[in-house]
FIKOLZA-1660 file (N, C-alpha, C; in steps of 0.1 Angstrom, whole numbers, plus 5000, padded with zeros to 4 digits):
% residues 102
   i   px   py   pz ch aa at
   1 7597 5850 1206  A  X  N
   1 7600 5861 1215  A  X CA
   1 7602 5856 1229  A  X  C
   2 7594 5846 1234  A  X  N
   2 7594 5842 1247  A  X CA
   2 7594 5827 1247  A  X  C
   3 7599 5821 1258  A  X  N
   3 7598 5806 1259  A  X CA
   3 7585 5802 1266  A  X  C
   4 7577 5812 1270  A  X  N
   4 7565 5809 1277  A  X CA
   4 7553 5810 1267  A  X  C
   5 7542 5803 1269  A  X  N
   5 7531 5804 1260  A  X CA
   5 7525 5818 1259  A  X  C
   6 7526 5826 1269  A  X  N
   6 7521 5840 1269  A  X CA
   6 7531 5849 1275  A  X  C
   7 7532 5861 1271  A  X  N
   7 7542 5870 1276  A  X CA
   7 7540 5873 1291  A  X  C
   8 7528 5873 1296  A  X  N
   8 7525 5876 1310  A  X CA
   8 7532 5866 1319  A  X  C
   9 7534 5854 1315  A  X  N
   9 7541 5844 1323  A  X CA
   9 7555 5847 1326  A  X  C
  10 7561 5855 1318  A  X  N
  10 7575 5859 1320  A  X CA
  10 7576 5868 1332  A  X  C
  11 7565 5875 1336  A  X  N
  11 7565 5883 1348  A  X CA
  11 7572 5896 1347  A  X  C
  12 7576 5901 1358  A  X  N
  12 7582 5914 1360  A  X CA
  12 7596 5915 1353  A  X  C
  13 7602 5903 1352  A  X  N
  13 7616 5903 1346  A  X CA
  13 7615 5907 1331  A  X  C
  14 7605 5902 1324  A  X  N
  14 7603 5906 1310  A  X CA
  14 7600 5920 1309  A  X  C
  15 7592 5925 1318  A  X  N
  15 7588 5940 1317  A  X CA
  15 7600 5948 1320  A  X  C
  16 7609 5944 1329  A  X  N
  16 7622 5951 1331  A  X CA
  16 7630 5951 1319  A  X  C
  17 7631 5940 1311  A  X  N
  17 7638 5940 1299  A  X CA
  17 7632 5949 1289  A  X  C
  18 7619 5950 1288  A  X  N
  18 7612 5959 1279  A  X CA
  18 7616 5974 1283  A  X  C
  19 7617 5977 1296  A  X  N
  19 7621 5990 1300  A  X CA
  19 7635 5993 1297  A  X  C
  20 7644 5983 1298  A  X  N
  20 7658 5985 1297  A  X CA
  20 7662 5988 1282  A  X  C
  21 7657 5981 1273  A  X  N
  21 7661 5982 1259  A  X CA
  21 7650 5989 1251  A  X  C
  22 7655 5996 1241  A  X  N
  22 7645 6003 1231  A  X CA
  22 7636 5993 1225  A  X  C
  23 7624 5997 1221  A  X  N
  23 7615 5987 1215  A  X CA
  23 7619 5980 1202  A  X  C
  24 7628 5986 1195  A  X  N
  24 7633 5980 1182  A  X CA
  24 7646 5973 1184  A  X  C
  25 7651 5972 1196  A  X  N
  25 7664 5966 1199  A  X CA
  25 7663 5951 1201  A  X  C
  26 7670 5943 1193  A  X  N
  26 7670 5929 1194  A  X CA
  26 7676 5923 1207  A  X  C
  27 7683 5932 1215  A  X  N
  27 7689 5927 1227  A  X CA
  27 7678 5923 1237  A  X  C
  28 7666 5927 1235  A  X  N
  28 7655 5923 1244  A  X CA
  28 7653 5908 1244  A  X  C
  29 7655 5902 1232  A  X  N
  29 7654 5887 1231  A  X CA
  29 7664 5880 1241  A  X  C
  30 7676 5885 1241  A  X  N
  30 7687 5879 1249  A  X CA
  30 7684 5882 1264  A  X  C
  31 7679 5893 1267  A  X  N
  31 7675 5896 1280  A  X CA
  31 7664 5887 1285  A  X  C
  32 7654 5884 1277  A  X  N
  32 7644 5875 1280  A  X CA
  32 7650 5861 1283  A  X  C
  33 7659 5857 1275  A  X  N
  33 7666 5844 1277  A  X CA
  33 7673 5844 1291  A  X  C
  34 7679 5855 1295  A  X  N
  34 7685 5856 1308  A  X CA
  34 7675 5854 1319  A  X  C
  35 7663 5860 1317  A  X  N
  35 7652 5859 1327  A  X CA
  35 7648 5844 1328  A  X  C
  36 7647 5837 1316  A  X  N
  36 7643 5823 1317  A  X CA
  36 7654 5814 1324  A  X  C
  37 7667 5817 1321  A  X  N
  37 7677 5809 1327  A  X CA
  37 7678 5811 1342  A  X  C
  38 7675 5823 1347  A  X  N
  38 7676 5827 1361  A  X CA
  38 7664 5823 1369  A  X  C
  39 7653 5820 1363  A  X  N
  39 7641 5817 1371  A  X CA
  39 7643 5805 1380  A  X  C
  40 7641 5808 1393  A  X  N
  40 7644 5798 1404  A  X CA
  40 7658 5796 1407  A  X  C
  41 7667 5803 1401  A  X  N
  41 7682 5801 1404  A  X CA
  41 7688 5814 1410  A  X  C
  42 7682 5825 1409  A  X  N
  42 7689 5838 1412  A  X CA
  42 7693 5839 1426  A  X  C
  43 7686 5834 1436  A  X  N
  43 7690 5836 1450  A  X CA
  43 7699 5826 1456  A  X  C
  44 7703 5816 1448  A  X  N
  44 7713 5806 1453  A  X CA
  44 7726 5808 1445  A  X  C
  45 7737 5812 1451  A  X  N
  45 7749 5815 1444  A  X CA
  45 7754 5804 1434  A  X  C
  46 7753 5791 1438  A  X  N
  46 7757 5780 1429  A  X CA
  46 7748 5780 1417  A  X  C
  47 7735 5781 1419  A  X  N
  47 7726 5780 1408  A  X CA
  47 7727 5793 1399  A  X  C
  48 7730 5804 1405  A  X  N
  48 7732 5817 1397  A  X CA
  48 7744 5815 1388  A  X  C
  49 7754 5809 1392  A  X  N
  49 7766 5806 1384  A  X CA
  49 7762 5797 1372  A  X  C
  50 7753 5788 1375  A  X  N
  50 7748 5779 1365  A  X CA
  50 7740 5787 1354  A  X  C
  51 7732 5796 1358  A  X  N
  51 7725 5805 1349  A  X CA
  51 7734 5813 1341  A  X  C
  52 7745 5818 1347  A  X  N
  52 7755 5826 1339  A  X CA
  52 7762 5817 1329  A  X  C
  53 7765 5804 1333  A  X  N
  53 7770 5795 1323  A  X CA
  53 7761 5792 1312  A  X  C
  54 7748 5792 1314  A  X  N
  54 7738 5790 1304  A  X CA
  54 7738 5802 1294  A  X  C
  55 7741 5814 1299  A  X  N
  55 7742 5825 1290  A  X CA
  55 7755 5824 1282  A  X  C
  56 7766 5819 1287  A  X  N
  56 7778 5817 1279  A  X CA
  56 7775 5807 1268  A  X  C
  57 7768 5796 1272  A  X  N
  57 7765 5786 1262  A  X CA
  57 7757 5791 1251  A  X  C
  58 7746 5799 1254  A  X  N
  58 7737 5805 1244  A  X CA
  58 7745 5815 1235  A  X  C
  59 7754 5822 1241  A  X  N
  59 7762 5832 1233  A  X CA
  59 7771 5824 1223  A  X  C
  60 7777 5813 1228  A  X  N
  60 7785 5805 1219  A  X CA
  60 7777 5799 1207  A  X  C
  61 7765 5795 1210  A  X  N
  61 7756 5789 1200  A  X CA
  61 7751 5800 1190  A  X  C
  62 7749 5812 1195  A  X  N
  62 7743 5822 1187  A  X CA
  62 7753 5828 1177  A  X  C
  63 7766 5828 1182  A  X  N
  63 7776 5835 1173  A  X CA
  63 7790 5828 1177  A  X  C
  64 7798 5826 1167  A  X  N
  64 7811 5820 1169  A  X CA
  64 7819 5829 1179  A  X  C
  65 7824 5823 1190  A  X  N
  65 7830 5831 1200  A  X CA
  65 7845 5828 1201  A  X  C
  66 7853 5838 1198  A  X  N
  66 7867 5837 1200  A  X CA
  66 7872 5845 1212  A  X  C
  67 7862 5850 1220  A  X  N
  67 7865 5859 1231  A  X CA
  67 7863 5851 1244  A  X  C
  68 7871 5854 1254  A  X  N
  68 7869 5848 1267  A  X CA
  68 7859 5856 1274  A  X  C
  69 7847 5851 1276  A  X  N
  69 7836 5859 1282  A  X CA
  69 7838 5861 1297  A  X  C
  70 7847 5853 1303  A  X  N
  70 7850 5855 1317  A  X CA
  70 7858 5868 1320  A  X  C
  71 7865 5873 1309  A  X  N
  71 7874 5884 1311  A  X CA
  71 7868 5898 1307  A  X  C
  72 7855 5898 1305  A  X  N
  72 7848 5911 1302  A  X CA
  72 7847 5918 1315  A  X  C
  73 7853 5930 1316  A  X  N
  73 7853 5938 1328  A  X CA
  73 7840 5946 1330  A  X  C
  74 7836 5953 1319  A  X  N
  74 7825 5962 1320  A  X CA
  74 7812 5955 1315  A  X  C
  75 7803 5952 1324  A  X  N
  75 7791 5945 1321  A  X CA
  75 7779 5954 1320  A  X  C
  76 7781 5967 1319  A  X  N
  76 7770 5976 1318  A  X CA
  76 7764 5975 1305  A  X  C
  77 7751 5978 1304  A  X  N
  77 7743 5978 1292  A  X CA
  77 7737 5992 1290  A  X  C
  78 7733 5995 1278  A  X  N
  78 7726 6007 1275  A  X CA
  78 7714 6004 1266  A  X  C
  79 7704 6013 1265  A  X  N
  79 7692 6010 1257  A  X CA
  79 7695 6007 1243  A  X  C
  80 7707 6011 1238  A  X  N
  80 7710 6010 1224  A  X CA
  80 7720 5999 1221  A  X  C
  81 7723 5991 1230  A  X  N
  81 7733 5980 1229  A  X CA
  81 7728 5970 1218  A  X  C
  82 7736 5969 1207  A  X  N
  82 7732 5960 1196  A  X CA
  82 7738 5947 1199  A  X  C
  83 7731 5936 1196  A  X  N
  83 7737 5922 1198  A  X CA
  83 7745 5918 1186  A  X  C
  84 7755 5926 1182  A  X  N
  84 7762 5923 1170  A  X CA
  84 7776 5916 1173  A  X  C
  85 7779 5914 1185  A  X  N
  85 7792 5907 1189  A  X CA
  85 7789 5899 1201  A  X  C
  86 7798 5889 1204  A  X  N
  86 7795 5880 1215  A  X CA
  86 7795 5887 1228  A  X  C
  87 7803 5897 1230  A  X  N
  87 7803 5904 1243  A  X CA
  87 7789 5911 1246  A  X  C
  88 7783 5917 1236  A  X  N
  88 7770 5923 1238  A  X CA
  88 7759 5913 1240  A  X  C
  89 7759 5902 1233  A  X  N
  89 7749 5892 1235  A  X CA
  89 7750 5887 1250  A  X  C
  90 7762 5884 1254  A  X  N
  90 7764 5880 1268  A  X CA
  90 7760 5890 1278  A  X  C
  91 7763 5903 1276  A  X  N
  91 7759 5913 1285  A  X CA
  91 7744 5914 1286  A  X  C
  92 7737 5913 1274  A  X  N
  92 7722 5914 1274  A  X CA
  92 7716 5902 1282  A  X  C
  93 7722 5890 1280  A  X  N
  93 7717 5879 1287  A  X CA
  93 7719 5880 1302  A  X  C
  94 7731 5885 1306  A  X  N
  94 7733 5888 1321  A  X CA
  94 7724 5898 1326  A  X  C
  95 7720 5908 1318  A  X  N
  95 7711 5918 1323  A  X CA
  95 7697 5912 1326  A  X  C
  96 7693 5902 1319  A  X  N
  96 7681 5894 1323  A  X CA
  96 7682 5887 1336  A  X  C
  97 7694 5881 1338  A  X  N
  97 7696 5875 1351  A  X CA
  97 7696 5885 1363  A  X  C
  98 7701 5896 1361  A  X  N
  98 7701 5907 1371  A  X CA
  98 7687 5912 1374  A  X  C
  99 7678 5911 1364  A  X  N
  99 7665 5916 1366  A  X CA
  99 7655 5906 1372  A  X  C
 100 7659 5893 1372  A  X  N
 100 7650 5883 1378  A  X CA
 100 7650 5884 1393  A  X  C
 101 7638 5883 1399  A  X  N
 101 7637 5885 1414  A  X CA
 101 7638 5872 1422  A  X  C
 102 7634 5861 1416  A  X  N
 102 7634 5849 1424  A  X CA
 102 7638 5837 1415  A  X  C
% end
């Protein structure tokens, strides 16, 4: 579930992911990864782009991607967003980046 030994070390970002997605929705996992990728990178534009690239890489590794993720116009997420296509996995990961505070 988390790349930290305990859930508490994920901090407020993990809690924001919990509030964003329904408790049974697997998109929470990808939101957590976005939190992990953005930790320490979110306030520096160059490093934030690096975190977004990490989300793209994770999406490509999770599912075969024939979609250009740079061309997704609508990055909004909903509590019921299923991670069943590359676009949705990428959106869930980016939502974790947007929830990271530092």
